[in-house]
MARBA-36757 format. One record per residue (C-alpha): residue in one letter; x, z, y. Coordinates in pm, whole numbers, padded with zeros to 5 digits, always signed. Layout:
# residues N
AXZY ...
# end
This chain:
# residues 691
M+10515+16141+24067 S+10638+16055+24418 E+10728+15694+24339 Q+10496+15626+24048 D+10137+15499+24058 T+09886+15751+23928 Q+09565+15591+23799 Q+09262+15784+23920 D+08957+15698+23707 S+09040+15332+23733 P+09113+15177+23393 S+09114+14831+23543 G+09368+14926+23806 K+09159+14741+24068 D+09072+15041+24284 P+09245+15064+24624 L+09604+15189+24621 V+09680+15475+24861 I+10044+15538+24951 F+10139+15848+25147 T+10453+15878+25357 P+10692+16051+25393 S+10631+16195+25043 G+10607+15855+24874 K+10322+15982+24653 R+10065+15720+24560 G+09756+15666+24349 R+09447+15449+24301 F+09108+15580+24408 P+08751+15442+24415 A+08648+15281+24742 G+08481+15540+24966 T+08717+15825+24871 P+08807+16034+25180 V+09180+16030+25257 L+09189+16411+25244 Q+09045+16408+24892 A+09302+16150+24780 A+09580+16358+24934 R+09467+16673+24755 S+09440+16490+24424 L+09801+16373+24453 G+09936+16703+24583 V+10018+16556+24924 D+10095+16819+25188 L+09796+16756+25421 D+09647+17055+25600 S+09278+17141+25632 V+09138+17476+25739 C+08769+17386+25753 G+08753+17236+25405 G+08696+16880+25520 R+08394+16940+25745 G+08547+16774+26048 I+08579+17094+26251 C+08944+17201+26247 S+09114+16859+26294 K+09415+16983+26095 C+09404+16680+25863 Q+09507+16417+26118 I+09672+16111+25962 T+09811+15778+26085 P+09729+15462+25889 S+09987+15182+25900 Y+09898+14814+25885 G+10090+14500+25795 D+10312+14383+25509 F+10508+14651+25322 S+10744+14473+25083 K+10890+14803+24966 H+10550+14913+24839 G+10429+14567+24740 V+10113+14589+24951 T+09957+14426+25255 V+09744+14666+25459 H+09451+14501+25639 P+09276+14634+25951 D+08965+14720+25746 A+09159+14931+25492 L+08977+15244+25611 S+08614+15305+25702 D+08507+15267+26065 W+08559+15534+26326 N+08261+15773+26299 K+08066+16019+26513 V+08263+16323+26398 E+08591+16163+26503 Q+08440+16050+26832 R+08316+16404+26901 Y+08667+16541+26848 E+08816+16261+27058 D+08581+16344+27345 K+08641+16717+27318 R+09016+16745+27256 G+09158+16399+27218 L+09346+16231+26933 K+09681+16057+26963 P+09648+15677+26957 G+09618+15549+26602 R+09528+15887+26454 R+09229+15941+26223 L+09081+16252+26062 G+09167+16251+25693 C+08839+16418+25600 Q+08637+16143+25772 A+08836+15825+25709 Q+08748+15672+25372 V+08970+15445+25165 L+08828+15092+25132 R+09137+14878+25055 D+09508+14928+24985 V+09653+15145+25260 V+09971+15323+25371 I+09901+15666+25523 D+10154+15868+25722 V+10110+16245+25731 P+10266+16360+26063 P+10465+16687+26067 E+10195+16880+26253 S+09942+16794+25979 Q+10156+16932+25699 V+10090+17278+25560 H+10459+17338+25491 K+10616+17242+25820 Q+10948+17063+25799 V+11262+17277+25821 I+11525+17058+25987 R+11861+17199+25892 K+12070+17018+26149 R+12200+17301+26362 A+12475+17309+26621 D+12798+17446+26487 T+12982+17704+26693 R+13256+17496+26842 E+13498+17554+27126 I+13452+17275+27379 I+13638+17235+27705 M+13358+17207+27959 D+13373+16909+28190 A+13016+16781+28200 A+12932+16445+28352 T+12646+16596+28554 R+12738+16888+28779 L+12576+17101+29047 Y+12698+17105+29409 F+12580+17324+29697 V+12621+17160+30036 E+12537+17221+30402 V+12411+16903+30563 E+12428+16823+30932 E+12091+16821+31100 P+11967+16491+31245 D+12079+16410+31597 M+11915+16151+31819 H+12256+16062+31960 E+12395+15989+31611 P+12121+15792+31436 T+12212+15818+31069 G+11977+15870+30777 D+11934+16195+30591 F+12089+16053+30274 E+12392+15927+30462 R+12449+16275+30603 L+12403+16423+30254 A+12664+16179+30122 K+12896+16272+30409 A+12855+16642+30323 L+12935+16577+29956 E+13247+16385+30058 S+13372+16636+30311 Q+13288+16949+30113 W+13346+16827+29755 G+13552+16511+29782 L+13280+16291+29630 T+13293+15940+29771 G+13041+15659+29758 V+12750+15859+29611 T+12426+15671+29544 A+12069+15766+29457 E+11754+15608+29319 L+11447+15544+29531 S+11255+15829+29364 L+11524+16075+29481 M+11503+15937+29835 A+11132+16020+29834 R+11213+16387+29764 L+11506+16412+30001 Q+11356+16485+30344 P+11110+16765+30256 V+11372+16939+30040 L+11637+16925+30313 R+11401+17076+30566 K+11268+17339+30327 G+11623+17450+30253 G+11720+17466+30619 W+11972+17182+30557 K+12134+17379+30279 V+12066+17224+29938 S+12190+17204+29583 V+12232+16861+29427 A+12295+16749+29070 V+12541+16462+29067 H+12615+16242+28766 H+12971+16112+28728 D+13011+15804+28512 H+13322+15824+28291 T+13407+15461+28371 G+13468+15544+28737 A+13141+15403+28873 A+13000+15558+29188 P+12857+15912+29148 K+12477+15926+29147 V+12257+16205+29285 I+12010+16297+29012 E+11819+16588+29165 I+11802+16805+29476 W+11677+17161+29536 P+11638+17364+29858 G+11897+17636+29903 L+12108+17762+29615 H+11974+17645+29281 E+12033+17905+29012 G+11812+17759+28738 G+12096+17577+28567 L+12137+17222+28441 Y+12076+17115+28083 G+12140+16823+27855 L+12023+16702+27515 A+12261+16620+27230 I+12054+16403+26997 D+12137+16302+26640 L+11890+16022+26573 G+11896+15988+26195 S+11707+15758+25960 T+11508+16050+25816 T+11533+16329+26072 I+11587+16357+26445 A+11777+16666+26557 A+11834+16772+26916 H+12026+17054+27080 L+11928+17167+27429 T+12262+17256+27582 D+12362+17442+27899 L+12584+17204+28097 E+12765+17494+28260 D+12894+17680+27954 G+12804+17456+27658 T+12579+17711+27487 V+12287+17581+27285 K+11965+17722+27430 A+11734+17572+27169 A+11773+17348+26866 S+11508+17178+26661 G+11415+16857+26493 V+11138+16640+26359 M+11092+16383+26091 N+11172+16035+26217 P+10824+15878+26249 Q+10971+15539+26157 I+10981+15657+25797 R+10629+15524+25749 F+10769+15173+25801 G+11036+15226+25534 E+11242+15517+25404 D+11572+15329+25417 L+11720+15114+25692 M+11689+14779+25517 S+11318+14846+25449 R+11270+14884+25823 V+11461+14564+25892 S+11242+14394+25629 Y+10931+14529+25801 V+11044+14371+26128 M+11110+14039+25952 M+10763+14033+25796 N+10562+14181+26083 P+10603+14024+26428 G+10626+14304+26682 G+10723+14554+26414 D+11042+14639+26600 K+10840+14732+26910 E+10617+14959+26698 M+10921+15144+26567 T+11084+15164+26910 Q+10771+15319+27057 A+10734+15562+26767 V+11086+15702+26792 R+11084+15722+27171 E+10757+15915+27167 A+10896+16153+26907 L+11204+16219+27121 S+10993+16284+27430 V+10780+16535+27243 L+11088+16701+27093 A+11250+16734+27437 S+10935+16895+27577 E+10914+17141+27286 L+11280+17240+27325 A+11232+17306+27697 E+10928+17521+27620 E+11118+17711+27350 A+11406+17779+27589 G+11169+17871+27872 I+11306+17615+28116 D+11150+17353+28338 P+11190+17013+28162 S+11299+16861+28494 L+11622+17061+28458 I+11719+16837+28164 V+11928+16583+28349 E+12131+16421+28074 A+12110+16308+27711 V+12373+16192+27462 V+12245+15999+27160 V+12423+15916+26834 C+12268+15706+26557 N+12340+15442+26295 P+12335+15073+26398 V+11977+14997+26289 M+11845+15310+26464 H+12066+15221+26763 H+11897+14884+26802 L+11546+15011+26738 F+11589+15297+26986 L+11720+15058+27252 G+11441+14807+27187 I+11670+14547+27030 D+11556+14344+26729 P+11764+14468+26430 V+11717+14157+26212 E+12078+14039+26253 L+12194+14368+26099 G+12009+14284+25779 Q+12225+13985+25689 A+12594+13890+25697 P+12792+13901+25920 F+12585+14207+26035 A+12628+14133+26404 L+12550+14402+26660 A+12390+14301+26989 T+12649+14533+27146 S+12901+14772+26998 S+13009+14924+27329 S+12897+15259+27461 L+12603+15254+27698 S+12522+15460+28005 L+12173+15408+28142 P+11872+15587+28291 T+11661+15775+28038 A+11357+15621+28208 E+11457+15290+28047 L+11425+15465+27711 D+11079+15607+27791 L+11201+15969+27772 T+10922+16076+28000 T+10921+16454+27952 I+11258+16528+28116 N+11392+16465+28466 P+11281+16113+28566 R+11632+16034+28693 A+11822+16176+28396 R+12104+15969+28247 A+12164+15878+27884 Y+12497+15809+27716 I+12508+15639+27376 L+12835+15648+27186 P+12993+15318+27075 C+12928+15174+26730 I+13225+15113+26500 A+13084+14811+26310 G+12761+14644+26200 H+12692+14914+25941 V+12904+15194+26087 G+12737+15333+26394 A+12757+15572+26683 D+12690+15861+26444 A+13014+15782+26259 A+13190+15764+26597 A+13051+16109+26675 V+13183+16242+26343 A+13524+16095+26430 L+13507+16268+26769 S+13415+16599+26608 E+13663+16593+26318 A+13948+16393+26481 P+14098+16235+26165 E+14348+16051+26385 Q+14508+16389+26460 S+14530+16503+26095 D+14873+16550+25938 D+14725+16516+25587 L+14500+16244+25448 V+14140+16354+25503 L+13823+16197+25363 I+13517+16269+25579 I+13175+16191+25432 D+12862+16220+25644 V+12604+16248+25368 G+12261+16107+25444 T+12022+15824+25371 N+12302+15596+25485 A+12640+15765+25435 E+12922+15711+25683 I+13272+15757+25543 L+13604+15799+25728 L+13949+15818+25571 G+14261+15871+25774 D+14548+16060+25926 R+14779+16013+26222 T+14893+15672+26097 R+14560+15498+26040 V+14184+15562+26017 L+13941+15356+25808 A+13562+15358+25813 C+13273+15222+25611 S+12908+15297+25536 S+12742+15322+25199 P+12368+15275+25127 T+12294+15594+24934 G+11918+15578+24992 P+11679+15872+25038 A+11723+16044+24698 F+11961+16303+24848 E+11679+16394+25089 G+11437+16463+24803 A+11263+16125+24823 Q+11232+15899+24515 I+11237+16219+24308 S+10931+16294+24091 S+10885+16650+24221 G+11087+16583+24535 Q+11002+16685+24888 R+11168+16739+25221 A+11339+17069+25294 A+11045+17299+25369 P+10932+17649+25267 G+10857+17654+24896 A+11107+17383+24802 I+11361+17469+24532 E+11702+17453+24700 R+11935+17633+24455 V+11945+17606+24074 E+12144+17772+23794 I+12097+17703+23420 N+12227+17935+23147 P+12441+17712+22919 E+12347+17919+22612 T+11972+17972+22655 K+11916+17660+22872 E+11689+17878+23091 P+11690+17809+23466 R+11679+18036+23767 F+11627+17909+24119 R+11578+17994+24483 I+11327+17842+24721 I+11348+17788+25095 G+11197+18086+25273 C+11280+18340+25000 E+11614+18516+24956 L+11548+18625+24597 W+11624+18428+24281 S+11328+18345+24058 D+11436+18596+23790 E+11474+18886+24035 A+11218+19160+24085 G+10987+19088+24377 F+11033+18711+24372 D+10671+18631+24290 A+10540+18845+24574 E+10787+18709+24829 A+10733+18349+24720 A+10355+18378+24731 A+10338+18289+25100 S+10465+17936+25045 G+10433+17896+24671 I+10676+17683+24470 T+10601+17334+24596 G+10875+17103+24468 I+11248+17042+24493 C+11452+16926+24793 G+11780+16736+24811 S+12025+17022+24761 G+11808+17150+24478 I+11805+16824+24284 I+12184+16793+24317 E+12236+17141+24173 A+11971+17088+23905 V+12130+16767+23775 A+12482+16912+23785 E+12368+17231+23609 M+12196+17020+23342 R+12525+16838+23286 M+12722+17164+23264 A+12466+17317+23027 G+12471+17019+22789 I+12113+16915+22867 L+12243+16591+23016 D+12519+16378+22869 G+12794+16190+23051 S+12590+15870+23070 G+12306+16055+23244 L+12072+16073+22944 I+11851+16382+22900 G+11840+16510+22541 S+11529+16592+22343 A+11415+16947+22269 E+11569+16917+21922 Q+11899+16781+22048 V+11937+17032+22328 G+11772+17334+22170 T+11508+17421+22427 P+11136+17344+22459 R+11199+17287+22829 C+11305+16934+22735 I+10972+16756+22706 A+10894+16401+22602 E+10795+16164+22878 G+10723+15826+22731 R+11040+15700+22565 T+11260+15942+22761 H+11269+16314+22827 A+11234+16548+23123 Y+11357+16902+23185 V+11105+17160+23309 L+11239+17371+23597 H+10910+17544+23675 D+10560+17521+23532 G+10300+17657+23769 S+10012+17455+23628 A+09842+17761+23478 E+09798+17903+23828 G+09702+17571+23982 G+10057+17502+24099 P+10285+17207+24029 L+10487+17122+23720 V+10838+17078+23861 T+11053+16866+23631 V+11372+16663+23644 T+11289+16330+23484 Q+11506+16049+23355 G+11396+15849+23658 D+11520+16127+23885 I+11858+16121+23713 R+11879+15747+23767 A+11795+15781+24138 I+12071+16040+24181 Q+12316+15825+23982 L+12252+15526+24208 A+12291+15735+24525 K+12605+15918+24417 S+12763+15599+24281 A+12722+15429+24619 L+12878+15729+24790 Y+13174+15747+24550 A+13230+15370+24554 G+13249+15367+24934 A+13510+15643+24932 R+13714+15467+24661 L+13701+15144+24858 L+13870+15314+25155 M+14123+15478+24923 D+14206+15135+24777 E+14262+15004+25127 R+14507+15287+25190 G+14664+15238+24846 V+14602+15596+24726 D+14437+15751+24420 K+14376+16093+24574 V+14323+16254+24912 D+14459+16581+25049 R+14122+16722+25155 I+13755+16629+25181 V+13509+16720+25456 L+13135+16697+25387 A+12930+16648+25701 G+12564+16603+25782 A+12261+16827+25736 F+12259+16761+25363 G+12637+16788+25326 A+12623+17134+25481 H+12388+17265+25212 I+12525+17130+24885 S+12764+17309+24655 T+13103+17138+24643 K+13139+17220+24274 H+12806+17061+24189 A+12886+16757+24401 M+13209+16706+24208 V+13043+16761+23869 L+12816+16471+23955 G+13108+16264+24080 M+12963+16226+24428 I+13310+16270+24576 P+13663+16196+24448 D+13847+16464+24253 A+14020+16725+24469 P+14093+17099+24457 L+13765+17275+24538 D+13933+17486+24806 K+14022+17159+24981 V+13656+17054+25002 T+13485+17199+25308 S+13167+17151+25508 A+13164+17049+25873 G+12791+17103+25917 N+12622+16851+26141 A+12943+16685+26260 A+12754+16397+26423 G+12551+16646+26625 T+12867+16835+26714 G+13025+16509+26832 A+12720+16444+27048 R+12755+16791+27202 I+13124+16731+27271 A+13043+16403+27448 L+12764+16578+27640 C+12985+16863+27757 N+13311+16678+27818 I+13329+16353+28009 G+13686+16292+27894 A+13570+16294+27531 R+13373+15978+27605 R+13687+15795+27707 T+13868+15935+27402 I+13616+15814+27145 E+13581+15475+27309 A+13957+15427+27280 N+13972+15560+26921 V+13687+15342+26796 R+13885+15032+26887 K+14167+15151+26659 I+13955+15228+26351 T+13978+14972+26067 K+13631+14873+25949 V+13572+14801+25579 E+13248+14621+25487 T+13116+14748+25154 A+12845+14480+25132 I+13096+14200+25082 A+13389+14387+24916 P+13434+14256+24557 A+13569+14592+24435 F+13262+14784+24552 Q+13046+14678+24258 A+13316+14765+24003 H+13360+15110+24156 F+12982+15152+24170 V+12929+15075+23801 A+13212+15304+23686 A+13073+15584+23904 N+12735+15577+23726 A+12874+15815+23463 L+12876+16191+23527 P+13123+16254+23675 H+13292+15915+23616 A+13351+15660+23343 T+13728+15629+23389 D+13860+15863+23658 P+13979+16181+23482 F+13891+16446+23749 P+14175+16686+23654 E+14107+16925+23944 L+13744+16963+23835 G+13865+17024+23479 K+14053+17332+23598 V+13727+17508+23693 V+13458+17343+23478 T+13453+17238+23113 L+13186+16975+23063 P+13023+16960+22717 K+13111+16647+22519 V+12759+16548+22423 S+12591+16212+22373 F+12218+16164+22336 N+12220+15791+22271 A+12064+15690+21938 G+12342+15707+21683 G+12572+15855+21943 E+12870+16058+21842 G+12771+16410+21746 G+12398+16351+21799 G+12109+16568+21690 R+12073+16920+21558 D+12408+16934+21374 R+12598+16858+21690 R+12413+17134+21870 R+12515+17384+21603 R+12880+17284+21632 R+12870+17311+22011 R+12718+17658+22001 G+12955+17773+21734 
# end
């Protein structure tokens, strides 16, 4: 239901349309319907403890205004009822974030797009981007120095900072150090409090620019220095609070990217900017605020003073890169996809409005590879080092926009492929983000066609004793990205789905779980409707969404292989939060990736985040990736004639023409066809297959 209109007592279809993000669920409701009521009717994950009486404030929502071409609506300022006394009372007592409304008080009057922020969701988002354990040679750009400074002398009239700089040069060999005005304002009281013995944090720019004093403490500072490695994705933002002395991750967390309410995919966000003057500034502010809040939460989780966070490294795709930096991304939405800058950037975090960390902290943003291949792909290249590989390796960072690298010691190629949000659980009828209660693993018995599954937050399978009791806390709420991949692949292996992606009828397949849905069919994974829960199905529309996403992924990989003149690769590395949680066998059954021995397909976890940590912890790594990026050959999928041919052939499961011999060694796919008049159709074919 997430991408389909649901008519709510409105035969004429003229009632206001309410669209919820990030779920994508939508429906029409009579004017005057409270947003909370609409959300509950559609099964949107919006919290409320007080039952809509305006007491608990759990149901906070953010309405969005302007033109939304993706949704086909224009949201006017009077789309919701006026601010009322209940909301004002809460604002006076506790305060609401700018733009927020209470879902139980705000009533729908016209078409509207409503964002449900993470803190208002019952099932809080589980961000799976975690820092991999990785050996990194520590050589951080910002380091701590303890110095003894000469006291002022009337006979040698020099300033306190000049004597601090002299001490750093004589005791540590640091020449030409500088400092911002805000540091100068702290300098004199700290020097005197420390008895002219102080600790200073000094940032060294990898380009050889003058060192800069970031912070100063009286005496010996033993509180440590910390940095943030940030993977700023289209859908999720992940950050790792890292100790700059030993590289250990002190806290790791993430949030949904708040820009998702302006569009789930990158081009939708570019379109929003084109159609809404100032839209880019809205998105810049939204993501910067989210990062500031995330940084503060990480510091609190780690039990450190946020002022000890003195550095940040950010990796992101080109559109996110521009929006984060406050650069209009419109040029990236049309050929020749020109970046405002592709070089790395080193700048004060204050310029990026990261207000919850040290006010003099420094940010480093990795270079972009091309107009559609960003700093996140550069971070993956830094983490996985394809240029040092003796064999030909294909690296795929799976996400809303997939980055793909192919290379070895002789040459490295790169491209991006617009897979869309289906792999994240969006555009799927029962889809949701990865949160407790979401189905994440699926198996289907090929004989009985009966499924078993696991949900996030429960270690038991659905057919194991104790599952119902353990799952009761979250319930079974929907299916996330890894779950839909396994479900579709299992349906193909069980003969419920044919090679063209068509779901068979109950008669053709031999199970009542295949139910009619208009002119097509759907497969029931879980029916909780009797207990007031959801009916979780895989529909024909879901299959199509997965086919489109996986075809784009496969076509991008094949395009790079064509450029190298090869039909196979030696090994495949799946990266990204999603890539770390999918089964390689299921991915190959779907044809998401080229055929290869399964033992040669591995997961690198969040390689982009790992690359960010490497750049945070090792200043030399910044010079390395900047040099390597200049050597990478960029392939533009948007204008490559062969991309469309590869895309169409990849629509089949696993592929229309590629034989997949390695997959055939471990999986035998049923030769079924559910097209009308198709070979072996109907009940007789089912008997032969079972026999």
